[in-house]
N, C-alpha and C positions, 0 to 999 in steps of 0.2 A: 504494500500500500504506500502511496506517495505521501510526502509530508503534508501537502495541501489537503489530501483526503482525511488524514488524521486530524488536522486542524479543524476541518468542517465538522467532523463527527464530534470533536470536543465541544464546539459551540452548541451543536444540537443537543448533546447530553446535558449541558448546562441549562438549556431551555426546558427540556423535559423534566429534569430534576426539580425545577421550580414549581411544578404542578403538584405540590404536596401540601400537607397541613401541619400546623404547629400544634402539638399535643403536649400535655403535661400530666403527670401523676405524682403523688407524694406518698409512696408506700412506706417510707421511713422518715422520721423527723430529721432535719438537717439544719446546718447553721447558716445557710445562704438565704437571704431575704430578697425577694424581687422588688426592685425599685423602678417604678414607671417613669419613663422619660418621654417628653414631648418632642424629641429630636427627630427631624427628618434626615435619616442617615442613608447609608449606601450599601450596595452589594457588589459582588464580583470585584472586590478591591481589597483595601486594607483598613483596619482601624488600629491606631497606636496611641497608648496612653503614656504621658510623661509630664513632668513639671516643667512647663515651658517658660513661665514668668517668674520663677524663683520664689513663689509665695508659700511653698511647702505642700501644696496639694496638686493632684494630677489633673492635667488637661488632655483633650482628645483631638486627634487629627484623623479624619476619615477621607478615603479616596474610593472612587468606584462609580456605580450607576445609581442614581437617585430617582429615576423615572418610575412612575406607576406603569406596570407592564400589562399588556393584553396579549398573553401568550396563546398559541404558539408562534405568532407572527414575529419573526426575528427582526423585522423592520421597526418594531416598537422599542427595540433597545436604543435608548438615547443616553450616550455617555455623558456624564456630568462632571462636576468640578470638585476640587479639594475644598474641604471645610474644616474650620477649627472651632472647637467647643471648649469652654472654660467652666470649671466647677465653681459655683457660687459659694463664697466663704460662709461657713456655718449652715449650709443647705445641702440636701442630697441631690439637687437638680443641677443640670448643666445648661448653659446658654450658648448660642452661636455667637462668636465674636469676629469671625472672618469668613468670607466667601470669595473664592477665586474665579468666579464665573467670567469676570471681565479681564482676567489675566491671560494673555495670549500664550504664555509659557506653561502655567500651572493648570489651566482648565482642561477638562475632557480626558482625564486619565482613569481608565478602568482596566479590568483584567490585569491588575497591577500588583506588584510586591513592594514592600517598604521596610526599612529598618532604621533605628536611631543610631546616630553617630555624632560625636562632636567633631564635625568636619574640619573646623579651623582651630580647634583646641582653645576656645575662649571660655570654656567652663560651662557652656549651656548646650542643650540638646538640639541638634539639627536632624533633618529627616531626608534620607535618600529614597527616591521613588522611581520606579521604572514601570511603564505601562503603555497602553495604546489610547489614541484619541479618535479612532475610527469606529463607526457604528457597525459596519459589515466588512467582511474580507474584501480585498486584501488589507490587512491591518498594518499601520505604520506606528512605530514605537518611539517613545521619548523618555529620556532619563533626566531627572532634575534633582537638585539639592534645594531643600527649603531651609535657608539659613535663618537662625533665630537671633533677633536683637530685642531683648527685654520683652519676650513673648510675642513679638511681631515677626511672622515668617515671610521671607522674601525668596522668590523662586529664581534659580539660576539654571539654565539649560546646559547640559553637559555634551561635549563633543566626543561621545563614546558610542559603542554598539549597545543600543537600548533593546529591551525585550518586552514582551507581554506574555501572559499565560505561564508565568514562571515564579521565581522567588528572588528575594534580596536578603542577604545576610552580611553583617558587618563585624569585623574583628581586626586586630593588628596582625596582619599576615607576615610582615617582614621585621617585626620587633624593633621598629623605630619609634614607637610610642603612639602614633595616630592610627585610627581605625580605617582599614581598607574594606573593599566590598567584593563579595561573590555574587554574580548575577547569573540566573538561569532563565530559560524561556525560549520563545520563538522570536526570530529576527524579522525584519520587514519582508524578507524573501521567504519566510516560513521555515527556515532552517532552525534546528535545535541548537541552542547556544549555552555554553558555560564558560564564563570568563572571570578572571580576577583583575580588578582595577585598583591600582595603588593610589593612595592619597598623597598627592604631591604638594598639598598646601594651597591656600588661597581659593578654596572651593573648586579645585581641579583634580581630576582623576585620570590615570594613564593605564592603558592595557599593559599588563606585565609580560605579554608575549608568550605565555604558556599555551601549548596546544592541548586543551582538555576536551574530552568528548562532550557533546551537547546533551542537555536534559531540559524537559519541559513538562508542564502539567503535574508538578510535584513540589516538594519542599526541600530545604537545605538548612544546615545549622553548623556553626563553628564550635569546637571544643578541643581541649587537649586530652585526647583519649589515652595517650601513652605516657602522660605526665613527664614529658621531656622538655617542657618550657617553651613550646610554640603551639600555634593553633592549627588543628587538623579540621577536616569537615566531613559531613555525611550528606548525601544527596539521594533523592528518589524521584521517579517519574518515568516518562518515555525517554529512552536514551537515543543516542545518535543513530543507531542501527534499527530503530523502531521497536525494540524490545522494552519491556517494563522491568526496570532494575532498581536496586538500591546499592549504592557504592560508598565506600569509605576511603578517604585519601589522607595520606600522612605528609606532614610538612617536614622537610629536611633541615629546618632551622634557618634557612635563608629566604623562605617564602616559596620555594619550589615544591610542588606536590607530586607524589607518586601513589599509584593505586595500591591499596591494601587488599581489598576484596570487592567484587561486584557480583558475588554469588548469592547474596541475600535476596529474599523475595521482595520485588519491587511493588509499590502501591501507587495508584493514580489519584489525583484530586485530593491530596491530603497534606500532612506535614511530618517532619522529623525533628526531633530535638534531643540534645544530649542532657543527661542528668544521672547522678549516682544514686539510684533508688535503693541499692542494697548496702550502701555506705561501706564499700570495701576499698575505697580510695581510687577507683577508676570510673570513667564515665560510660554509662550504658546509653541506649537509644530508645526513645519512645516514638513509634511510627503509627500513622493511621492513613487510611485511604481506601481505594477500591481494588479488589482483585478480580480477575476474569472468572465468570461463573455462568451457569445456565440463565441467571437473571441479568445477563450482560455484564454486570459488575456488582459484587457484594462487598459491603463495607467491613473493614477489619481494623482493629487497633491491637497492637502487640508491643512487647518489649524485646529488644535485642540485647542480650547480656554480653558484657565485655569481661572476658576472663584472661587478663594479662595480655591483651591485644588480639585475642582470638574471639570472634563474634559468633553467637548462635541465638536462635529464637527461644524465648522462654516457653514453657508448656502452657501457660495461661494466656488465652486471648480474650479480649473484651468484645462484646457485641458492637457492631458498627465501627467506624463511621466514615462514610465516603462523602465527598463534597463538604468537608468540615475540617476541624483541627483537633489535636490532642495536646495537652500541656501538663508539665510537672508543676506541682505546688504543694506546700505543706499547709493544708487548710485547717487542720485540727491541732496544730502547735505541739506535736509530739516529736518534731525534729526530723522526720523522714519525709520523703517525697511521695505524695499522693498523686492521683491522676484525675483529670477532668477531660471529658470528650464531648464532641458535638458533631453531628452529621446525619447521614441516612444509613439504614441497614442495607439498602440497595441504592444504586445510583439512579434508577428509574422507578417511578411510581411508589416511592417509599415515604413513610412519615418521618418527620425529624426526630432526632434521638439525642438527648443530652443526659449524661450520667456522671456521677461523682463516685470515685473509688478510694477507699482508705487503704493505705499500706499497712498491713499487719505482719510485716516481716517476710514470711515465706509465701504469702499470697495477698491478693487485693480483694477487699470486700465491698460490694455495691452498697452504698449508704443513701443515695438520693437520686431521684430523677429530676431533670431540669427542663423547663420549656425553652426551646431554642429554635431559631429560624433554620431554613434549609434552602439553598446553600448557606453555610455559616462560617464567618470568621470569628476568632476569639482573641481577646486581649486581656492581660492581667495587669493589676495595679492596686496599690493601697489608696483607693479613692477617698476614703474618709479619714486617713491619717491615724489609724488606731493600731498600727503594727501587725496587720494581718492582710491576707491576699483576697481581694475582690476580683470579680470576673465579669466581663461583658461579652455579648454575642451580637453580631450584626449580620443581616441577610434578608431573606425574602419571607414574608409572612404568608399565612394561608389565603390572604386576600390579595396576594401578588403585589404587596407593597414593601418597600424597604423599611426595616424596623431595627431598633436598638433595644436589646434586653440586657439589663444590668442587675447583677446580684451583689449585695454587700454581705460580707462575712460577719455574722453576729456572734461568733464564738466568744463565750464569756471567760474562757481560759486565757489569762493574759500571756502575751508573747514577749519575753524579755529579750532585748538586744544582746548579741554575743559580746564577749569581752574584747578589749582593745589588744591587737597583736603587739608584741614587743619586738621592735626592729633589732636585728643583729648587726646591721651595717651594710656597706657596699664594697665590693671588690672590683677594681678596675684593671682591665688588661687590654691595652691599646684603646680601641673605641668601644669595647664591650664592658658594660657595667652590670654586675650581678647584684641585685638587691635581695636581701634575705631577712626573714623574721621568724620568730617562734610562733608555733600554732596557738591560736586562741582557743577558748573553751566557751561553752554555752550550756545553760540549764537544760534546754530541750534537745539540742542537736548534738549528735556524736561529733567528736573531734574531726573525724574523716569526712563528715558531711558538710563542714563549713567551706565556703569559698572566700576569696580575697580580692579586693579592689585596690589597685595601686595608682597614685597620682604623682606626676613628676612635672616640675616647672623650672624655669630659668631664673626665677626670683622667689623669695619666700612666699609660701601659700599659693603659688600659681599652679595651673594645670595646662600650660601651653605646650608641653611636650607629650604628656599622657594624661588623659582625663579618666577619672574614676566613676563618673556618673553620680556624684554626691558632693555637696559643698563641704569645704574643710572645716567650717565652724561647728557643724553639728552631725555630719555624716549621714543625714537623711537621704535615702536613695531617690534619685529623680526618675527612675524607671524600675519596673519589676523585672529584675534580671540577676543572674549569677554574677559574681565578681569577675573583673576582666582578666584575671590570671587563674581563674578556676580554683582547684584545690591545692595548687602549688604553694609552697612556703618560700620560694625564691623565684626570681624572674630576671632574665638577661635582656638588656636593651643595647642596640647598636647605635651609638650617638656620636655626633661631631664634638670637637673640642669645646669646652666650656664648663662652668660650674652649675650644678643641678641641685634642686631641693626636692625631697620626696617624703611621702608618708603612706601608710597602708591602713585599710580598715577590713574587718571581717564581716561576712554576710551570711545570714542563716537561710534556711530553705523556704521561709516566708518572705525572703528578699528584704529583710530588715538589716540595716547596717549598724555597726558599732561606730563610736567616734573614731577619728583618725589617731594613729600613733603620733608620738612626738616627732616633729620634723627633723630629718637629718639631711646632710648634704654630701656631695662628692664632686670631684673634678676630673674631667677627661682632658688629657694633654697630648696624647699620642694617637689620635684617631686618624684613619685615612680620610675620613670625611672633613677633617680640618684643613687638609691640603688636597682637595679632590682632583681626580683625573677623570677623563672621559670614560663612561661606562658603556659596555656593549650589550646589545640585545642578543638573544640566542642566534639570530641569523648573521651576526657580525656587524650590524649597523650601530652607529653611535646613537645613544638615547638622549632625548631632551631632558635636562635636569636643571632645577634651580636649587643650589645647595644652601644650607643654612649659613648665615653670616658668622664670621669669626674675626676678632674675639667678640664674645657676647656674654655678659654685659660689656658696654662700650665705655672706655674712658677718654680716648683720643679719637680713634677712627675704627671702622670695621669694614671688612671686605666680603663681597658676595660674589660667588663664581657661578656662571651659567654655561651649561654645555648645550650647543646647538648642533644638530645632525647635519645641517646644510645651511648655506647662506640664507639669512633671515633678517627682517627688521627687528629691532630691539629697543624698547623704551623702558625707562626706570623712573620712578617717582617715590618720594617719601612723604608720609602722612603722620600727623600727630594723633593722639588718642581721641580727639574730637572729630577726626576725619578731615581736618584742614590740610591741604597740600602745602608743605613747607619747602619742598624741593621740586621744581618744575620738571616735567618729563624730558629726559634726554633721548633723542631719537637718532639711531644709527642704522644704516642699511648695509647689507652685504656681509655680515659677520657669520662665521661658522666656527665649530670647534669650541675650545675652552676660552671663555671671556670673563673678565673681572670688572666689578664695579665697587669703588671705594667711597664710603660716606664719612666725612669728617665731623659728623655731629653738628653741622651748622646749616642754617637756612641759606637760600639763594642770595640773601643780602649780606651774608657773612657772619651773622649773629650766632653765637653758641646757643644751642637749644638747652632747655632745662632738663633736669632729671625726670625720667619717666619712660613710658612705653611708646615706641614708634613703629611704623609699618613701612617696609620697603616693598613696593609693588613692581613686579617685572612682567612685561608683556612681550610676546613674540608671535611669529606666525604659527607656533606650535601650541599656544595657549597662554594663560596668565597665571601667576602665582604670587602669593604674599608671604613675606617672612617678617617675623617679629624681632625687634631688638630692644634692649633696655639700656638707656643711657644713665650712667651713674652721676 
């Protein structure tokens, strides 16, 4: 079958699966309470909770289709816009605060994937989104970053291979501190794609050149499954050769990935996520989706057990769920990971199916049924700020309308934050800095069940090198996620020369963070990145790079080196913290190879600038990037 044929069948199945009803039963008492929302939300997209405005509570971004559908006519699919919702302080309700219908970049993204990342390491959450803005095939895709300034999101379109009908996952692939992106899905030509895009700063991303087999119609997730101090990933869906697969890839420590196994049963229209459910110190996989059956496709949710790097399916499978999601969470505050699922028992003609399962050690016990839409997306977050995990579902109701269903966790058992990790220090070898700390403890969570989040900055308290998704003053998590270095108690970063400040927090399985450890510092003086040379792509071509300035902090002057693969225009400007341009753009044509720009910490008028943070903006034919410097 051709790619185009599979793509059309996929869209048809989406439409047929929408002809279902939302049902609910409560055979057992449970701690989740349904909160009615008057939000006009979306389907066939994403919903992501995070604290956007720094007020301590979670806000919501939705992408997808918000039209009222009259199925089965596919022409009635009307792709709509991105919307931002904000939780009202002291209230359980959310209100719409932004609508991107008039934004030529951000509007009309559906069949989309999204994930949070601090794209410019300014300490707040940004959102990476990839999807399509076409109503019918052939679909054209677009990738954007929604950069966050005090809760206001601004869209920047990216010049990369965008996809639809896939997934987006973010993590620090190359151990340089910032979060990179794994994108799967269908390209504009209908080919299955899986690409890693490296974060090069200034809201720009660059294809890292790896030749990975394409995947679509499934999920992906990053995690350090072998505990070797770098991020690996799992992916599931329709693979490049048309087969349905699940694959696990291992990072060699430099950001290059190699296949560990693709022999696991693949699932369609679902999700995969890493989590250590048995608390044995390594990450297992929770997977859901549809498997081929006499019913066209039957929903499945199962656990893939990691036994020292060898993966196998557990004996217990959960009913459902296709066209939905499954997630790990500790809803009952006993410290281990429970499971919540949403989807359909079959992909066609099925009722929606939401269930909550309690982890009882050797088995999972069904404790609650949840009313969910179908198709369904799921998002976790502590919406009411009471140190437990709440959950919301978005999708299509039995009246063929997009709905948002939100449950608040009313567990009366208090969840105590874990203890603060005790840092052991940093060891520097060339440009590699290994940060270490002693394991924390927790009243509810086993020592091996805790994860850790590290922040690193070039000035005290800053997160401009590595963001921990939590403010340093209180450690309150800005999104419901495991720590960025997972269960490791050490992490190595590859950094340019300079002085760095770091601290670490522990995170329990309800995604509650401790306060940060006392800040420590270290200095890198012999990094290859301090005196950069041109880097090569796998095919031997020089790669475009804007290196970090050195020295930084700046006392007299700092130099920034730029590698250009071929003759290109080049402009450089310097801005202060208020966004005022203090050094006018310098424009030069015909440069190639290694170039250097030196700033003497003065304005164009020759005046010495004051102490503080400044931004050097570099633009060329290959893109733009921003680098941060601190003047002492």
